[in-house]
C-alpha positions as CSV (number, residue, x, y, z in Angstrom):
1,M,-15.7,-4.5,2.4
2,A,-16.0,-1.2,0.9
3,E,-17.9,-0.2,-1.9
4,Q,-15.5,-0.1,-5.8
5,D,-14.3,3.4,-6.1
6,P,-14.3,4.8,-10.1
7,T,-12.4,6.5,-10.3
8,P,-8.7,5.7,-10.5
9,M,-5.8,7.1,-9.0
10,N,-2.7,6.3,-11.1
11,T,-1.5,9.6,-11.5
12,H,2.7,9.1,-10.0
13,L,2.4,7.1,-13.4
14,D,4.3,8.2,-16.5
15,H,3.0,7.6,-19.6
16,S,4.0,10.1,-21.5
17,D,7.1,7.8,-22.8
18,A,6.2,5.8,-26.2
19,H,9.7,3.2,-25.6
20,Q,8.8,1.8,-22.4
21,S,11.0,-1.2,-21.3
22,P,8.4,-4.7,-21.3
23,C,9.8,-3.8,-17.9
24,A,8.2,-0.4,-17.4
25,E,5.1,-1.7,-19.0
26,G,4.5,-4.4,-16.4
27,R,5.0,-2.4,-13.8
28,E,2.4,0.0,-14.6
29,R,0.0,-2.3,-15.9
30,R,0.7,-3.1,-12.3
31,G,0.0,-0.1,-11.2
32,F,-3.9,0.1,-12.4
33,V,-5.1,-2.9,-9.6
34,R,-7.4,-2.1,-7.4
35,I,-8.4,-4.0,-4.6
36,D,-10.7,-3.6,-1.2
37,D,-8.6,-4.4,2.0
38,D,-9.1,-3.4,5.8
39,L,-5.5,-1.5,7.0
40,V,-4.9,0.8,8.9
41,L,-4.7,4.2,7.9
42,S,-3.8,8.1,9.3
43,C,-5.4,11.1,7.7
44,R,-3.4,14.7,8.7
45,R,-4.2,17.3,6.8
46,V,-1.5,19.9,6.0
47,D,-3.2,23.3,5.9
48,P,-1.6,25.1,2.5
49,A,0.4,27.9,3.1
50,L,3.1,25.3,4.6
51,A,2.5,22.6,1.8
52,P,5.2,22.8,-0.6
53,A,7.4,23.7,2.3
54,Q,6.7,20.1,4.0
55,I,6.1,18.3,1.3
56,P,9.9,16.1,0.7
57,P,11.4,14.4,-1.6
58,S,11.5,10.9,-2.3
59,N,13.9,10.1,0.6
60,Q,11.8,10.8,3.0
61,D,13.4,10.2,6.9
62,L,13.6,7.3,7.9
63,N,11.0,6.8,11.6
64,A,10.4,3.5,12.7
65,F,7.2,3.1,11.5
66,T,8.8,3.4,8.1
67,L,12.2,0.8,9.1
68,K,10.4,-1.8,8.0
69,A,9.6,-0.9,5.0
70,R,13.4,0.4,4.3
71,F,14.1,-3.3,4.9
72,V,11.7,-5.1,2.9
73,A,13.2,-3.2,-0.3
74,M,16.8,-3.4,0.2
75,E,16.4,-7.7,1.2
76,R,14.3,-8.3,-2.6
77,E,17.0,-5.5,-3.9
78,L,20.2,-7.8,-2.0
79,R,18.6,-10.5,-3.5
80,P,20.4,-11.7,-6.5
81,V,23.9,-10.6,-3.7
82,L,22.9,-12.9,-0.8
83,H,21.6,-15.9,-3.2
84,R,25.4,-15.2,-5.0
85,L,26.7,-15.4,-1.1
86,K,25.4,-18.5,-0.2
87,E,26.1,-20.9,-3.8
88,R,29.9,-20.0,-2.5
89,S,29.4,-21.3,1.1
90,D,26.1,-22.2,2.9
91,D,27.1,-20.9,6.0
92,L,27.8,-17.3,5.2
93,G,24.6,-16.7,3.3
94,T,21.9,-18.8,6.9
95,Y,24.0,-16.3,8.9
96,L,22.8,-13.4,6.2
97,E,19.4,-14.7,6.2
98,S,19.2,-14.7,9.5
99,L,20.4,-11.3,9.7
100,E,17.8,-9.8,8.2
101,Q,15.1,-12.0,10.1
102,R,16.5,-10.3,13.3
103,L,16.9,-7.6,11.5
104,E,13.4,-7.9,11.1
105,M,12.1,-8.6,14.3
106,L,13.2,-5.2,15.2
107,A,11.6,-3.3,12.7
108,D,8.2,-4.8,14.8
109,V,9.6,-4.4,17.6
110,L,10.2,-0.5,17.2
111,L,6.8,-0.7,15.3
112,K,4.4,-1.3,18.2
113,Q,5.5,0.6,20.2
114,E,4.7,3.9,17.1
115,P,0.5,4.8,19.2
116,E,-1.0,4.7,14.9
117,A,-0.1,0.6,15.2
118,C,-1.7,0.1,17.4
119,A,-3.9,2.0,19.1
120,L,-5.7,2.6,15.1
121,P,-9.1,1.1,14.9
122,T,-8.3,-0.5,10.3
123,R,-10.7,1.2,7.7
124,E,-12.2,-0.2,4.2
125,V,-10.0,1.4,1.1
126,N,-9.7,1.0,-2.0
127,L,-6.4,0.8,-2.6
128,S,-4.1,1.1,-5.6
129,A,-0.4,2.5,-5.9
130,G,-1.7,5.4,-7.4
131,G,-4.0,6.7,-5.0
132,L,-7.0,5.7,-2.7
133,S,-10.5,6.0,-1.5
134,Y,-12.0,5.6,2.4
135,R,-14.8,6.2,4.1
136,S,-14.8,10.0,6.3
137,P,-16.8,11.2,8.9
138,C,-14.7,15.1,7.4
139,P,-15.0,16.9,4.4
140,L,-12.8,17.8,2.6
141,E,-12.0,20.1,-0.8
142,A,-10.1,19.1,-3.7
143,G,-7.0,19.4,-4.1
144,D,-6.4,19.6,-0.3
145,L,-3.5,17.7,0.8
146,L,-2.7,15.8,3.7
147,Q,0.1,13.3,4.9
148,L,-0.7,9.4,4.9
149,R,0.5,6.7,6.8
150,L,-0.8,3.4,5.6
151,L,0.1,0.1,7.2
152,L,-0.8,-2.7,5.4
153,G,-2.0,-6.3,6.7
154,A,-0.2,-7.9,9.2
155,S,2.7,-7.3,7.3
156,G,4.5,-5.2,9.5
157,I,5.6,-3.3,6.8
158,G,4.4,0.5,7.6
159,I,4.7,3.6,3.9
160,E,4.5,7.2,4.8
161,T,3.9,9.6,2.6
162,W,1.6,12.7,1.0
163,A,-1.1,12.9,-0.5
164,R,-4.1,15.3,-2.6
165,V,-7.1,14.8,-2.8
166,V,-8.9,14.2,-5.9
167,Y,-12.7,14.2,-5.2
168,C,-15.5,13.7,-1.7
169,T,-19.0,12.6,-2.2
170,R,-21.3,12.7,0.4
171,L,-22.9,9.6,0.3
172,D,-26.6,8.0,0.3
173,P,-27.1,8.9,4.3
174,R,-30.0,6.3,4.4
175,R,-26.8,3.9,4.2
176,A,-23.3,6.3,5.8
177,G,-24.1,6.2,8.9
178,K,-21.2,8.1,11.0
179,L,-19.1,8.1,7.2
180,P,-21.0,9.4,4.9
181,Y,-17.8,11.2,2.5
182,R,-15.9,9.1,0.9
183,I,-12.5,10.9,-0.5
184,G,-10.5,10.2,-2.8
185,V,-6.6,11.0,-2.5
186,E,-3.4,10.9,-5.7
187,F,0.0,10.1,-3.6
188,L,2.3,12.4,-4.0
189,N,6.3,11.5,-3.9
190,M,5.8,8.8,-3.1
191,R,9.1,6.6,-2.9
192,E,9.4,3.5,-5.6
193,A,9.9,1.0,-3.7
194,D,7.2,2.2,-1.0
195,S,4.5,1.7,-4.4
196,D,6.4,-1.5,-5.3
197,L,5.7,-2.4,-2.5
198,I,2.4,-1.7,-2.4
199,I,2.2,-4.0,-5.9
200,R,2.9,-6.5,-4.5
201,H,0.7,-6.3,-1.4
202,V,-2.4,-5.2,-3.9
203,L,-1.7,-7.9,-6.7
204,C,-0.9,-10.5,-3.2
205,R,-4.9,-9.5,-1.4
206,E,-6.0,-10.1,-5.1
207,A,-4.5,-13.6,-5.6
208,E,-5.9,-14.3,-2.4
209,A,-9.2,-13.2,-3.2
210,R,-8.5,-15.1,-6.6
211,R,-8.8,-18.1,-4.6
212,D,-11.6,-17.9,-2.2
213,R,-13.3,-17.5,-5.0
214,N,-12.3,-20.4,-6.9
215,R,-12.4,-22.1,-3.2
216,R,-16.4,-21.0,-3.0
217,L,-17.2,-22.3,-6.7
218,Q,-15.0,-26.0,-6.6
219,P,-18.4,-26.8,-4.9
220,V,-20.9,-26.0,-6.7
221,N,-18.5,-27.0,-10.4
222,E,-17.5,-30.3,-9.0
223,I,-21.8,-31.0,-8.8
224,S,-22.8,-29.9,-12.2
225,S,-19.4,-31.9,-13.7
226,D,-21.1,-34.6,-11.7
227,G,-24.5,-33.9,-13.4
């Protein structure tokens, strides 16, 4: 797995408000969770002279790569409405659920036509809602601007965002191999819905890792208790 990133990169979270709601505080705490993960990652360096004009507002253009992320975010937002409609009519609720499934199937088909989704290998990264780190064959400078595309595991959820390089360190050449640099970035102008999707992905992967650890320790615990 990727070596642990020593630098927190949750600078998109606003700590200036001393009167945050419990919901906002809970979201902030979850945003600090970090995991080692394998995901498809595409990085493109942006010309610094063009960067201010290229960084879009939070409502980024919709495309095939990000379509499922939009569908999933909208489905979660409308879930209470669907629940109320289903209480009134089981048939209506069933129809709307099947419509959601068909839309997600369409998004999956369109995603498979994206070259980056199919051709790029997965990378080992250290991921949080505020940024990530990864190993690279080439160095970057702190402050460099990047355009990133992330494909979160097998979910088919693609996220497109901008990032700023926080650090670039050279690894021990005896262990680095073909990827001698570790690069850490912070996300910029990420849509809140996309940030929430990353948080959910991170928490899910963390729970899976915890269950795996418990399963591996279970025989040892059983032997100890029998003894």
